[in-house]
N, CA, C and O atoms as a CHARMM CRD file, in Angstrom:
* protein
*
  324
    1    1 UNK  N     44.18200 -21.09100  -9.38800 PROA 1      0.00000
    2    1 UNK  CA    42.34400 -20.41400  -8.74900 PROA 1      0.00000
    3    1 UNK  C     41.13400 -20.49000  -9.67200 PROA 1      0.00000
    4    1 UNK  O     40.28200 -19.62700  -9.46100 PROA 1      0.00000
    5    2 UNK  N     40.84700 -21.53400 -10.85400 PROA 2      0.00000
    6    2 UNK  CA    40.46000 -21.94000 -11.45300 PROA 2      0.00000
    7    2 UNK  C     39.73800 -23.16000 -10.99700 PROA 2      0.00000
    8    2 UNK  O     38.52800 -23.36500 -11.09500 PROA 2      0.00000
    9    3 UNK  N     40.76100 -24.04200 -10.41900 PROA 3      0.00000
   10    3 UNK  CA    40.62700 -25.29800  -9.02800 PROA 3      0.00000
   11    3 UNK  C     40.41500 -25.27900  -7.89200 PROA 3      0.00000
   12    3 UNK  O     40.20100 -26.35100  -7.32500 PROA 3      0.00000
   13    4 UNK  N     40.39200 -23.64500  -6.91400 PROA 4      0.00000
   14    4 UNK  CA    40.04900 -23.82000  -5.99600 PROA 4      0.00000
   15    4 UNK  C     38.26900 -23.46100  -6.60500 PROA 4      0.00000
   16    4 UNK  O     37.57200 -24.39100  -6.19800 PROA 4      0.00000
   17    5 UNK  N     37.53100 -22.59000  -7.29400 PROA 5      0.00000
   18    5 UNK  CA    36.84000 -22.17700  -8.07900 PROA 5      0.00000
   19    5 UNK  C     36.12800 -23.50000  -7.68000 PROA 5      0.00000
   20    5 UNK  O     35.23600 -23.77400  -6.87700 PROA 5      0.00000
   21    6 UNK  N     36.98700 -24.31600  -8.69200 PROA 6      0.00000
   22    6 UNK  CA    35.97300 -25.59800  -9.12400 PROA 6      0.00000
   23    6 UNK  C     35.77400 -27.21800  -8.68200 PROA 6      0.00000
   24    6 UNK  O     35.49700 -28.36800  -9.02500 PROA 6      0.00000
   25    7 UNK  N     36.28200 -25.98600  -7.28500 PROA 7      0.00000
   26    7 UNK  CA    36.15100 -27.32100  -6.39800 PROA 7      0.00000
   27    7 UNK  C     34.93100 -26.64200  -5.08900 PROA 7      0.00000
   28    7 UNK  O     34.32100 -27.31800  -4.26100 PROA 7      0.00000
   29    8 UNK  N     34.87000 -25.08800  -5.28300 PROA 8      0.00000
   30    8 UNK  CA    33.95100 -24.27300  -4.03300 PROA 8      0.00000
   31    8 UNK  C     32.44300 -24.64000  -5.24000 PROA 8      0.00000
   32    8 UNK  O     31.38400 -24.81200  -4.63700 PROA 8      0.00000
   33    9 UNK  N     32.40000 -24.70000  -6.11700 PROA 9      0.00000
   34    9 UNK  CA    31.78300 -25.02300  -7.18600 PROA 9      0.00000
   35    9 UNK  C     31.28000 -26.31700  -6.81200 PROA 9      0.00000
   36    9 UNK  O     30.11200 -26.61300  -6.56400 PROA 9      0.00000
   37   10 UNK  N     32.05400 -26.87600  -6.80400 PROA 10     0.00000
   38   10 UNK  CA    31.38300 -28.65400  -6.36400 PROA 10     0.00000
   39   10 UNK  C     30.92400 -28.94100  -4.74600 PROA 10     0.00000
   40   10 UNK  O     30.47900 -29.91700  -4.14300 PROA 10     0.00000
   41   11 UNK  N     31.18400 -27.92400  -4.48400 PROA 11     0.00000
   42   11 UNK  CA    31.23400 -28.36700  -2.45400 PROA 11     0.00000
   43   11 UNK  C     29.77100 -27.97500  -2.32400 PROA 11     0.00000
   44   11 UNK  O     28.89000 -28.67400  -1.82200 PROA 11     0.00000
   45   12 UNK  N     29.63000 -26.71400  -2.86600 PROA 12     0.00000
   46   12 UNK  CA    28.45200 -26.10000  -3.13900 PROA 12     0.00000
   47   12 UNK  C     27.37000 -27.31800  -3.28200 PROA 12     0.00000
   48   12 UNK  O     26.69500 -27.91700  -2.44500 PROA 12     0.00000
   49   13 UNK  N     27.50000 -27.43300  -4.77400 PROA 13     0.00000
   50   13 UNK  CA    26.84200 -28.32400  -5.71500 PROA 13     0.00000
   51   13 UNK  C     26.30600 -29.28900  -3.86500 PROA 13     0.00000
   52   13 UNK  O     25.40200 -28.98900  -3.08600 PROA 13     0.00000
   53   14 UNK  N     27.30600 -30.39400  -3.78900 PROA 14     0.00000
   54   14 UNK  CA    26.71900 -31.12400  -2.28600 PROA 14     0.00000
   55   14 UNK  C     26.10900 -30.98900  -1.18800 PROA 14     0.00000
   56   14 UNK  O     25.56200 -31.76200  -0.40200 PROA 14     0.00000
   57   15 UNK  N     26.37400 -29.29200  -1.27400 PROA 15     0.00000
   58   15 UNK  CA    25.67400 -29.25800   0.37600 PROA 15     0.00000
   59   15 UNK  C     24.23500 -28.65000  -0.54000 PROA 15     0.00000
   60   15 UNK  O     23.26300 -28.44100   0.18700 PROA 15     0.00000
   61   16 UNK  N     24.09500 -28.45100  -1.56000 PROA 16     0.00000
   62   16 UNK  CA    22.25000 -27.17200  -2.00900 PROA 16     0.00000
   63   16 UNK  C     21.43000 -29.60600  -2.00900 PROA 16     0.00000
   64   16 UNK  O     20.37500 -29.92900  -1.46300 PROA 16     0.00000
   65   17 UNK  N     22.42500 -30.67500  -2.79100 PROA 17     0.00000
   66   17 UNK  CA    21.66800 -30.80500  -3.12600 PROA 17     0.00000
   67   17 UNK  C     20.87500 -32.03800  -1.49300 PROA 17     0.00000
   68   17 UNK  O     19.75000 -32.52400  -1.38300 PROA 17     0.00000
   69   18 UNK  N     22.15500 -32.12800  -0.49400 PROA 18     0.00000
   70   18 UNK  CA    21.86100 -32.57400   0.46700 PROA 18     0.00000
   71   18 UNK  C     21.27200 -31.93100   1.81800 PROA 18     0.00000
   72   18 UNK  O     21.35000 -32.54600   2.88200 PROA 18     0.00000
   73   19 UNK  N     20.43200 -30.13300   1.68100 PROA 19     0.00000
   74   19 UNK  CA    19.37400 -29.51700   1.46600 PROA 19     0.00000
   75   19 UNK  C     18.29300 -30.07600   0.81700 PROA 19     0.00000
   76   19 UNK  O     17.34200 -30.79900   1.11500 PROA 19     0.00000
   77   20 UNK  N     18.62200 -29.65700   0.07900 PROA 20     0.00000
   78   20 UNK  CA    17.15500 -30.40100  -1.10500 PROA 20     0.00000
   79   20 UNK  C     16.69800 -31.86100  -0.39700 PROA 20     0.00000
   80   20 UNK  O     15.64800 -31.77100   0.24000 PROA 20     0.00000
   81   21 UNK  N     17.30300 -33.13900  -0.41100 PROA 21     0.00000
   82   21 UNK  CA    17.41000 -34.15000   0.46300 PROA 21     0.00000
   83   21 UNK  C     16.56600 -34.17400   1.64800 PROA 21     0.00000
   84   21 UNK  O     15.49100 -34.74000   1.85100 PROA 21     0.00000
   85   22 UNK  N     17.84800 -32.86600   2.94500 PROA 22     0.00000
   86   22 UNK  CA    17.26700 -33.42300   3.71500 PROA 22     0.00000
   87   22 UNK  C     15.21000 -32.60700   3.92700 PROA 22     0.00000
   88   22 UNK  O     14.18800 -32.87600   4.56000 PROA 22     0.00000
   89   23 UNK  N     15.73700 -31.47600   2.82600 PROA 23     0.00000
   90   23 UNK  CA    13.94100 -30.93800   3.10800 PROA 23     0.00000
   91   23 UNK  C     12.57700 -31.68500   2.80200 PROA 23     0.00000
   92   23 UNK  O     11.47100 -31.31700   3.19700 PROA 23     0.00000
   93   24 UNK  N     12.88000 -32.90900   1.95300 PROA 24     0.00000
   94   24 UNK  CA    12.34500 -33.60700   1.10200 PROA 24     0.00000
   95   24 UNK  C     11.81600 -34.72300   2.31900 PROA 24     0.00000
   96   24 UNK  O     10.69300 -34.71800   2.82200 PROA 24     0.00000
   97   25 UNK  N     12.43100 -35.24600   2.49800 PROA 25     0.00000
   98   25 UNK  CA    12.97700 -36.20700   4.29600 PROA 25     0.00000
   99   25 UNK  C     12.65900 -35.50700   5.50100 PROA 25     0.00000
  100   25 UNK  O     12.95800 -36.16100   6.49900 PROA 25     0.00000
  101   26 UNK  N     12.36200 -34.85500   5.63700 PROA 26     0.00000
  102   26 UNK  CA    12.00100 -33.76900   6.93300 PROA 26     0.00000
  103   26 UNK  C     10.11000 -33.62000   6.37900 PROA 26     0.00000
  104   26 UNK  O      9.18200 -33.89100   7.14100 PROA 26     0.00000
  105   27 UNK  N      9.97100 -33.25000   5.26400 PROA 27     0.00000
  106   27 UNK  CA     8.22600 -33.05800   4.79200 PROA 27     0.00000
  107   27 UNK  C      7.66900 -34.29600   5.06200 PROA 27     0.00000
  108   27 UNK  O      6.85700 -34.59100   5.93900 PROA 27     0.00000
  109   28 UNK  N      8.35700 -35.21600   3.94300 PROA 28     0.00000
  110   28 UNK  CA     7.75100 -37.06100   4.14200 PROA 28     0.00000
  111   28 UNK  C      7.41100 -37.47100   6.02800 PROA 28     0.00000
  112   28 UNK  O      6.60600 -38.25300   6.53100 PROA 28     0.00000
  113   29 UNK  N      8.18400 -36.76500   6.50000 PROA 29     0.00000
  114   29 UNK  CA     8.31100 -36.95300   8.02300 PROA 29     0.00000
  115   29 UNK  C      7.13400 -36.29000   8.56600 PROA 29     0.00000
  116   29 UNK  O      6.55600 -37.14900   9.23200 PROA 29     0.00000
  117   30 UNK  N      6.68400 -35.52800   8.60300 PROA 30     0.00000
  118   30 UNK  CA     6.10600 -34.21900   8.94300 PROA 30     0.00000
  119   30 UNK  C      4.34400 -35.35100   8.71000 PROA 30     0.00000
  120   30 UNK  O      3.64000 -35.85300   9.58700 PROA 30     0.00000
  121   31 UNK  N      4.17800 -35.37600   7.10900 PROA 31     0.00000
  122   31 UNK  CA     3.31200 -35.20100   6.90300 PROA 31     0.00000
  123   31 UNK  C      2.53300 -36.95500   7.36000 PROA 31     0.00000
  124   31 UNK  O      1.39600 -37.18000   7.77600 PROA 31     0.00000
  125   32 UNK  N      3.67900 -37.94900   7.07300 PROA 32     0.00000
  126   32 UNK  CA     3.22300 -39.11200   7.93000 PROA 32     0.00000
  127   32 UNK  C      3.43100 -39.36400   9.35800 PROA 32     0.00000
  128   32 UNK  O      3.48800 -40.56400   9.62400 PROA 32     0.00000
  129   33 UNK  N      3.61000 -38.24400  10.75000 PROA 33     0.00000
  130   33 UNK  CA     3.61900 -38.38800  11.83000 PROA 33     0.00000
  131   33 UNK  C      1.50000 -37.41100  11.73000 PROA 33     0.00000
  132   33 UNK  O      0.48300 -37.86200  12.25700 PROA 33     0.00000
  133   34 UNK  N      1.59500 -36.44800  11.10400 PROA 34     0.00000
  134   34 UNK  CA     0.31200 -35.51400  10.81600 PROA 34     0.00000
  135   34 UNK  C     -0.80800 -37.19900  10.58300 PROA 34     0.00000
  136   34 UNK  O     -1.39000 -37.55600  11.60700 PROA 34     0.00000
  137   35 UNK  N     -0.93000 -37.70900   9.84000 PROA 35     0.00000
  138   35 UNK  CA    -1.38600 -39.31900   9.53300 PROA 35     0.00000
  139   35 UNK  C     -1.60000 -40.03300  10.15500 PROA 35     0.00000
  140   35 UNK  O     -2.68200 -39.94900  10.73500 PROA 35     0.00000
  141   36 UNK  N     -0.81200 -41.06500  10.40700 PROA 36     0.00000
  142   36 UNK  CA    -0.53700 -41.58900  11.59200 PROA 36     0.00000
  143   36 UNK  C     -1.14600 -41.34000  12.78500 PROA 36     0.00000
  144   36 UNK  O     -2.21700 -41.92700  12.94400 PROA 36     0.00000
  145   37 UNK  N     -0.72700 -40.55900  13.76500 PROA 37     0.00000
  146   37 UNK  CA    -1.15200 -39.10900  14.71400 PROA 37     0.00000
  147   37 UNK  C     -2.93400 -38.55800  14.78400 PROA 37     0.00000
  148   37 UNK  O     -3.76900 -38.15800  15.59600 PROA 37     0.00000
  149   38 UNK  N     -2.79900 -38.82200  13.55400 PROA 38     0.00000
  150   38 UNK  CA    -3.76100 -37.84900  13.44500 PROA 38     0.00000
  151   38 UNK  C     -4.53200 -36.69000  14.69900 PROA 38     0.00000
  152   38 UNK  O     -5.45800 -36.77700  15.50500 PROA 38     0.00000
  153   39 UNK  N     -3.73000 -35.83500  14.37100 PROA 39     0.00000
  154   39 UNK  CA    -3.65100 -34.66000  15.45900 PROA 39     0.00000
  155   39 UNK  C     -4.45600 -34.16700  15.27900 PROA 39     0.00000
  156   39 UNK  O     -4.92200 -34.23100  14.14200 PROA 39     0.00000
  157   40 UNK  N     -5.21700 -33.24600  16.45300 PROA 40     0.00000
  158   40 UNK  CA    -6.55300 -33.24100  16.33800 PROA 40     0.00000
  159   40 UNK  C     -5.95400 -31.73800  17.15300 PROA 40     0.00000
  160   40 UNK  O     -6.85400 -30.89900  17.16000 PROA 40     0.00000
  161   41 UNK  N     -5.09300 -31.40300  17.59900 PROA 41     0.00000
  162   41 UNK  CA    -5.00100 -29.92400  18.29900 PROA 41     0.00000
  163   41 UNK  C     -4.26100 -29.11400  17.19900 PROA 41     0.00000
  164   41 UNK  O     -3.28900 -29.34300  16.47900 PROA 41     0.00000
  165   42 UNK  N     -5.54100 -27.56000  17.44200 PROA 42     0.00000
  166   42 UNK  CA    -4.98200 -26.79700  16.12900 PROA 42     0.00000
  167   42 UNK  C     -3.62300 -26.33800  15.88000 PROA 42     0.00000
  168   42 UNK  O     -2.98000 -26.13800  14.85000 PROA 42     0.00000
  169   43 UNK  N     -3.35400 -26.22200  17.21500 PROA 43     0.00000
  170   43 UNK  CA    -1.62500 -25.14700  17.00200 PROA 43     0.00000
  171   43 UNK  C     -0.23600 -26.51900  16.96500 PROA 43     0.00000
  172   43 UNK  O      0.94100 -26.23800  16.74000 PROA 43     0.00000
  173   44 UNK  N     -0.58500 -27.51600  17.15500 PROA 44     0.00000
  174   44 UNK  CA     0.44700 -28.65200  16.48700 PROA 44     0.00000
  175   44 UNK  C     -0.10500 -28.65300  15.25600 PROA 44     0.00000
  176   44 UNK  O      0.45200 -27.95700  14.40700 PROA 44     0.00000
  177   45 UNK  N     -1.17200 -29.33600  14.92000 PROA 45     0.00000
  178   45 UNK  CA    -1.12200 -28.84600  13.28900 PROA 45     0.00000
  179   45 UNK  C     -0.07300 -27.67300  11.94800 PROA 45     0.00000
  180   45 UNK  O      0.67200 -27.65000  10.96800 PROA 45     0.00000
  181   46 UNK  N     -0.93800 -26.77800  13.12200 PROA 46     0.00000
  182   46 UNK  CA    -0.39500 -26.30000  12.43900 PROA 46     0.00000
  183   46 UNK  C      1.33900 -25.38400  12.24000 PROA 46     0.00000
  184   46 UNK  O      1.75300 -24.44400  11.56200 PROA 46     0.00000
  185   47 UNK  N      1.80700 -26.15200  13.07300 PROA 47     0.00000
  186   47 UNK  CA     2.83100 -25.11600  13.56400 PROA 47     0.00000
  187   47 UNK  C      3.62800 -26.82500  12.49500 PROA 47     0.00000
  188   47 UNK  O      4.41800 -26.94500  11.55800 PROA 47     0.00000
  189   48 UNK  N      2.86100 -27.75200  13.32500 PROA 48     0.00000
  190   48 UNK  CA     3.69200 -28.69800  11.29000 PROA 48     0.00000
  191   48 UNK  C      2.98900 -28.45500  10.37600 PROA 48     0.00000
  192   48 UNK  O      3.31600 -29.18700   9.44200 PROA 48     0.00000
  193   49 UNK  N      2.35400 -27.95200  10.17200 PROA 49     0.00000
  194   49 UNK  CA     2.17100 -27.77600   8.20400 PROA 49     0.00000
  195   49 UNK  C      2.75400 -26.16300   7.95100 PROA 49     0.00000
  196   49 UNK  O      2.92700 -25.67900   6.83300 PROA 49     0.00000
  197   50 UNK  N      3.05000 -25.35400   9.44100 PROA 50     0.00000
  198   50 UNK  CA     4.09200 -24.31400   9.22900 PROA 50     0.00000
  199   50 UNK  C      5.28000 -24.95400   7.93900 PROA 50     0.00000
  200   50 UNK  O      5.32000 -24.87100   6.71200 PROA 50     0.00000
  201   51 UNK  N      6.22100 -25.65000   9.07500 PROA 51     0.00000
  202   51 UNK  CA     7.27300 -26.37900   9.32200 PROA 51     0.00000
  203   51 UNK  C      7.24600 -27.00000   7.15500 PROA 51     0.00000
  204   51 UNK  O      7.82300 -26.51600   6.18200 PROA 51     0.00000
  205   52 UNK  N      6.55700 -27.86500   7.25400 PROA 52     0.00000
  206   52 UNK  CA     5.83900 -28.15700   5.78700 PROA 52     0.00000
  207   52 UNK  C      5.93200 -27.17400   4.68900 PROA 52     0.00000
  208   52 UNK  O      6.41000 -27.20600   3.55500 PROA 52     0.00000
  209   53 UNK  N      5.42200 -26.43800   5.27900 PROA 53     0.00000
  210   53 UNK  CA     5.30700 -25.14700   3.89800 PROA 53     0.00000
  211   53 UNK  C      6.88300 -24.85600   4.35500 PROA 53     0.00000
  212   53 UNK  O      7.40400 -25.10500   3.26800 PROA 53     0.00000
  213   54 UNK  N      7.94800 -24.51300   5.18400 PROA 54     0.00000
  214   54 UNK  CA     8.99200 -24.04400   4.67400 PROA 54     0.00000
  215   54 UNK  C      9.90800 -24.39100   4.48200 PROA 54     0.00000
  216   54 UNK  O     10.81700 -23.62000   4.17900 PROA 54     0.00000
  217   55 UNK  N     10.16200 -26.35500   4.61800 PROA 55     0.00000
  218   55 UNK  CA    10.52900 -26.71000   4.27300 PROA 55     0.00000
  219   55 UNK  C     10.54600 -27.16000   2.30900 PROA 55     0.00000
  220   55 UNK  O     11.55900 -27.09300   1.61300 PROA 55     0.00000
  221   56 UNK  N      9.37900 -27.51900   1.89200 PROA 56     0.00000
  222   56 UNK  CA     8.80000 -27.19700   0.59100 PROA 56     0.00000
  223   56 UNK  C      9.36100 -25.82500   0.01900 PROA 56     0.00000
  224   56 UNK  O      9.96300 -25.51300  -1.00900 PROA 56     0.00000
  225   57 UNK  N      9.12100 -25.47200   0.59600 PROA 57     0.00000
  226   57 UNK  CA    10.10300 -23.48400   0.04500 PROA 57     0.00000
  227   57 UNK  C     11.76000 -23.90300  -0.28400 PROA 57     0.00000
  228   57 UNK  O     12.24300 -24.18700  -1.38000 PROA 57     0.00000
  229   58 UNK  N     12.38000 -23.84300   0.92700 PROA 58     0.00000
  230   58 UNK  CA    13.99500 -24.30600   1.20700 PROA 58     0.00000
  231   58 UNK  C     13.77400 -25.01800   0.08700 PROA 58     0.00000
  232   58 UNK  O     14.19500 -24.39600  -0.88800 PROA 58     0.00000
  233   59 UNK  N     12.97400 -26.75000  -0.38200 PROA 59     0.00000
  234   59 UNK  CA    13.92000 -27.62900  -1.65000 PROA 59     0.00000
  235   59 UNK  C     13.59000 -26.59900  -3.23900 PROA 59     0.00000
  236   59 UNK  O     14.21500 -26.44800  -4.28800 PROA 59     0.00000
  237   60 UNK  N     13.08500 -26.39100  -3.02700 PROA 60     0.00000
  238   60 UNK  CA    12.46300 -24.86100  -4.19900 PROA 60     0.00000
  239   60 UNK  C     13.23300 -24.06000  -4.45500 PROA 60     0.00000
  240   60 UNK  O     14.17200 -24.28100  -5.22000 PROA 60     0.00000
  241   61 UNK  N     12.99500 -22.77900  -3.80000 PROA 61     0.00000
  242   61 UNK  CA    14.09900 -21.98100  -4.06700 PROA 61     0.00000
  243   61 UNK  C     15.91400 -22.58700  -4.11300 PROA 61     0.00000
  244   61 UNK  O     16.67700 -22.05100  -4.91700 PROA 61     0.00000
  245   62 UNK  N     16.55400 -23.99600  -2.94300 PROA 62     0.00000
  246   62 UNK  CA    17.36900 -24.41100  -3.73700 PROA 62     0.00000
  247   62 UNK  C     17.42800 -25.43500  -4.60700 PROA 62     0.00000
  248   62 UNK  O     18.40100 -26.17700  -4.74200 PROA 62     0.00000
  249   63 UNK  N     16.33400 -25.50200  -5.24800 PROA 63     0.00000
  250   63 UNK  CA    16.75800 -26.56700  -7.26900 PROA 63     0.00000
  251   63 UNK  C     16.84900 -25.15900  -7.71700 PROA 63     0.00000
  252   63 UNK  O     17.67100 -25.02300  -8.62400 PROA 63     0.00000
  253   64 UNK  N     16.16300 -23.90900  -7.30000 PROA 64     0.00000
  254   64 UNK  CA    16.36900 -22.96700  -8.40700 PROA 64     0.00000
  255   64 UNK  C     17.99700 -22.50800  -8.97900 PROA 64     0.00000
  256   64 UNK  O     18.65100 -22.50700 -10.02200 PROA 64     0.00000
  257   65 UNK  N     18.17700 -22.01000  -7.05500 PROA 65     0.00000
  258   65 UNK  CA    19.74300 -21.81800  -7.63600 PROA 65     0.00000
  259   65 UNK  C     20.73000 -22.99400  -7.92100 PROA 65     0.00000
  260   65 UNK  O     21.93700 -22.92700  -8.15300 PROA 65     0.00000
  261   66 UNK  N     19.53100 -24.61300  -7.80900 PROA 66     0.00000
  262   66 UNK  CA    20.88700 -24.86900  -8.40800 PROA 66     0.00000
  263   66 UNK  C     21.26300 -24.80400  -9.87200 PROA 66     0.00000
  264   66 UNK  O     22.26300 -24.59000 -10.55800 PROA 66     0.00000
  265   67 UNK  N     20.56900 -24.96100  -9.95200 PROA 67     0.00000
  266   67 UNK  CA    19.91200 -24.97900 -11.69100 PROA 67     0.00000
  267   67 UNK  C     21.26300 -23.72300 -12.80500 PROA 67     0.00000
  268   67 UNK  O     21.96500 -23.65700 -13.81400 PROA 67     0.00000
  269   68 UNK  N     20.71200 -22.87000 -11.35000 PROA 68     0.00000
  270   68 UNK  CA    21.47400 -21.01900 -11.74200 PROA 68     0.00000
  271   68 UNK  C     22.65600 -21.21500 -10.64200 PROA 68     0.00000
  272   68 UNK  O     22.71700 -20.52800  -9.62200 PROA 68     0.00000
  273   69 UNK  N     23.70500 -22.36800 -11.01400 PROA 69     0.00000
  274   69 UNK  CA    24.85700 -21.72300 -10.14500 PROA 69     0.00000
  275   69 UNK  C     25.79200 -21.43200 -10.14600 PROA 69     0.00000
  276   69 UNK  O     26.44100 -21.04200  -9.17600 PROA 69     0.00000
  277   70 UNK  N     26.08000 -21.52300 -11.07600 PROA 70     0.00000
  278   70 UNK  CA    27.11600 -20.72500 -12.01700 PROA 70     0.00000
  279   70 UNK  C     26.35000 -19.68100 -12.42200 PROA 70     0.00000
  280   70 UNK  O     26.44800 -19.32500 -13.59600 PROA 70     0.00000
  281   71 UNK  N     25.87000 -19.31800 -11.94900 PROA 71     0.00000
  282   71 UNK  CA    25.29000 -17.39900 -12.89300 PROA 71     0.00000
  283   71 UNK  C     25.56100 -16.46400 -10.81800 PROA 71     0.00000
  284   71 UNK  O     26.09700 -15.46000 -10.34800 PROA 71     0.00000
  285   72 UNK  N     24.72500 -17.73700 -10.29200 PROA 72     0.00000
  286   72 UNK  CA    24.91000 -17.03800  -9.38100 PROA 72     0.00000
  287   72 UNK  C     26.66800 -16.74500  -8.02300 PROA 72     0.00000
  288   72 UNK  O     27.70200 -17.41100  -7.98400 PROA 72     0.00000
  289   73 UNK  N     26.29400 -15.63300  -7.24700 PROA 73     0.00000
  290   73 UNK  CA    27.50600 -15.83100  -6.54600 PROA 73     0.00000
  291   73 UNK  C     27.64200 -17.00400  -5.90300 PROA 73     0.00000
  292   73 UNK  O     26.75100 -17.83600  -5.73700 PROA 73     0.00000
  293   74 UNK  N     28.94500 -17.08000  -5.48200 PROA 74     0.00000
  294   74 UNK  CA    28.59600 -17.87200  -4.71500 PROA 74     0.00000
  295   74 UNK  C     28.37400 -17.22900  -3.00000 PROA 74     0.00000
  296   74 UNK  O     28.29900 -17.92700  -1.98900 PROA 74     0.00000
  297   75 UNK  N     28.32200 -16.15800  -3.04900 PROA 75     0.00000
  298   75 UNK  CA    27.66200 -15.54400  -1.60300 PROA 75     0.00000
  299   75 UNK  C     26.35400 -16.10700  -1.48500 PROA 75     0.00000
  300   75 UNK  O     26.15400 -16.55100  -0.35500 PROA 75     0.00000
  301   76 UNK  N     25.39700 -16.23500  -2.27700 PROA 76     0.00000
  302   76 UNK  CA    23.72300 -17.04200  -2.15000 PROA 76     0.00000
  303   76 UNK  C     23.65600 -18.57800  -1.31700 PROA 76     0.00000
  304   76 UNK  O     22.66000 -18.99200  -0.72500 PROA 76     0.00000
  305   77 UNK  N     25.23900 -19.44400  -1.45900 PROA 77     0.00000
  306   77 UNK  CA    24.60500 -20.48100  -0.87800 PROA 77     0.00000
  307   77 UNK  C     25.24200 -19.87700   1.26700 PROA 77     0.00000
  308   77 UNK  O     25.17900 -20.39400   2.38300 PROA 77     0.00000
  309   78 UNK  N     25.72600 -18.67200   0.71300 PROA 78     0.00000
  310   78 UNK  CA    25.94100 -18.84800   2.66200 PROA 78     0.00000
  311   78 UNK  C     24.20300 -17.87800   3.04400 PROA 78     0.00000
  312   78 UNK  O     24.15000 -17.51000   4.21700 PROA 78     0.00000
  313   79 UNK  N     23.35400 -17.62700   2.46400 PROA 79     0.00000
  314   79 UNK  CA    22.12100 -17.46600   2.85800 PROA 79     0.00000
  315   79 UNK  C     21.56900 -17.95400   2.76600 PROA 79     0.00000
  316   79 UNK  O     20.45600 -17.60900   3.16100 PROA 79     0.00000
  317   80 UNK  N     21.77000 -19.53400   2.03300 PROA 80     0.00000
  318   80 UNK  CA    20.56100 -20.74900   1.97200 PROA 80     0.00000
  319   80 UNK  C     20.73100 -21.79100   3.36300 PROA 80     0.00000
  320   80 UNK  O     20.03100 -22.58900   3.98700 PROA 80     0.00000
  321   81 UNK  N     22.38800 -21.13100   3.42500 PROA 81     0.00000
  322   81 UNK  CA    22.92800 -22.56700   4.31600 PROA 81     0.00000
  323   81 UNK  C     22.10100 -21.90700   5.91700 PROA 81     0.00000
  324   81 UNK  O     22.16300 -22.56000   6.95800 PROA 81     0.00000
Protein backbone atom coordinates (compact mmCIF):
# COMPACT_ATOMS: atom_id res chain seq x y z
CA UNK A 1 0.00 0.00 0.00
CA UNK A 2 2.79 2.44 0.86
CA UNK A 3 4.52 1.56 -2.42
CA UNK A 4 1.36 2.49 -4.33
CA UNK A 5 1.12 5.77 -2.42
CA UNK A 6 4.79 6.53 -3.15
CA UNK A 7 4.28 5.86 -6.86
CA UNK A 8 1.19 8.09 -6.85
CA UNK A 9 3.05 10.94 -5.14
CA UNK A 10 5.98 10.59 -7.52
CA UNK A 11 3.74 10.72 -10.58
CA UNK A 12 1.92 13.72 -9.10
CA UNK A 13 5.24 15.50 -8.60
CA UNK A 14 6.23 14.82 -12.20
CA UNK A 15 2.83 15.98 -13.43
CA UNK A 16 3.03 19.20 -11.40
CA UNK A 17 6.57 19.88 -12.62
CA UNK A 18 5.40 19.43 -16.20
CA UNK A 19 2.45 21.76 -15.67
CA UNK A 20 4.66 24.44 -14.13
CA UNK A 21 7.21 24.27 -16.93
CA UNK A 22 4.46 24.32 -19.58
CA UNK A 23 2.85 27.38 -17.97
CA UNK A 24 6.15 29.25 -17.85
CA UNK A 25 7.01 28.35 -21.46
CA UNK A 26 3.55 29.52 -22.53
CA UNK A 27 4.12 32.82 -20.71
CA UNK A 28 7.41 33.35 -22.54
CA UNK A 29 5.75 32.57 -25.89
CA UNK A 30 2.92 35.04 -25.24
CA UNK A 31 5.35 37.80 -24.27
CA UNK A 32 7.49 37.07 -27.33
CA UNK A 33 4.46 37.17 -29.64
CA UNK A 34 3.29 40.46 -28.16
CA UNK A 35 6.71 42.05 -28.54
CA UNK A 36 7.47 40.64 -31.99
CA UNK A 37 4.11 41.21 -33.64
CA UNK A 38 3.44 44.50 -31.83
CA UNK A 39 -0.21 43.65 -31.63
CA UNK A 40 -2.30 46.79 -31.76
CA UNK A 41 -5.79 45.30 -31.76
CA UNK A 42 -7.31 45.84 -28.33
CA UNK A 43 -9.21 42.57 -28.04
CA UNK A 44 -6.30 40.40 -29.24
CA UNK A 45 -3.87 41.96 -26.79
CA UNK A 46 -6.39 41.62 -23.94
CA UNK A 47 -6.94 37.97 -24.80
CA UNK A 48 -3.19 37.30 -24.81
CA UNK A 49 -2.67 39.14 -21.54
CA UNK A 50 -5.57 37.26 -19.93
CA UNK A 51 -4.06 33.93 -20.98
CA UNK A 52 -0.69 35.11 -19.66
CA UNK A 53 -2.16 35.95 -16.26
CA UNK A 54 -4.00 32.63 -16.16
CA UNK A 55 -0.79 30.71 -16.87
CA UNK A 56 1.18 32.66 -14.29
CA UNK A 57 -1.54 32.13 -11.71
CA UNK A 58 -1.72 28.43 -12.48
CA UNK A 59 2.06 28.09 -12.18
CA UNK A 60 1.98 29.94 -8.86
CA UNK A 61 -0.81 27.78 -7.43
CA UNK A 62 0.83 24.58 -8.63
CA UNK A 63 4.11 25.66 -7.03
CA UNK A 64 2.35 26.24 -3.72
CA UNK A 65 0.62 22.87 -3.96
CA UNK A 66 3.85 21.14 -4.91
CA UNK A 67 5.57 22.48 -1.79
CA UNK A 68 2.80 21.09 0.39
CA UNK A 69 2.01 17.92 -1.55
CA UNK A 70 2.44 15.64 1.45
CA UNK A 71 -0.19 17.57 3.38
CA UNK A 72 -2.70 17.86 0.55
CA UNK A 73 -5.02 15.03 -0.47
CA UNK A 74 -4.41 13.48 -3.87
CA UNK A 75 -7.77 14.77 -5.12
CA UNK A 76 -6.25 18.26 -5.32
CA UNK A 77 -4.23 17.12 -8.36
CA UNK A 78 -7.43 16.24 -10.22
CA UNK A 79 -8.61 19.82 -9.64
CA UNK A 80 -5.42 21.29 -11.11
CA UNK A 81 -5.35 18.82 -13.99
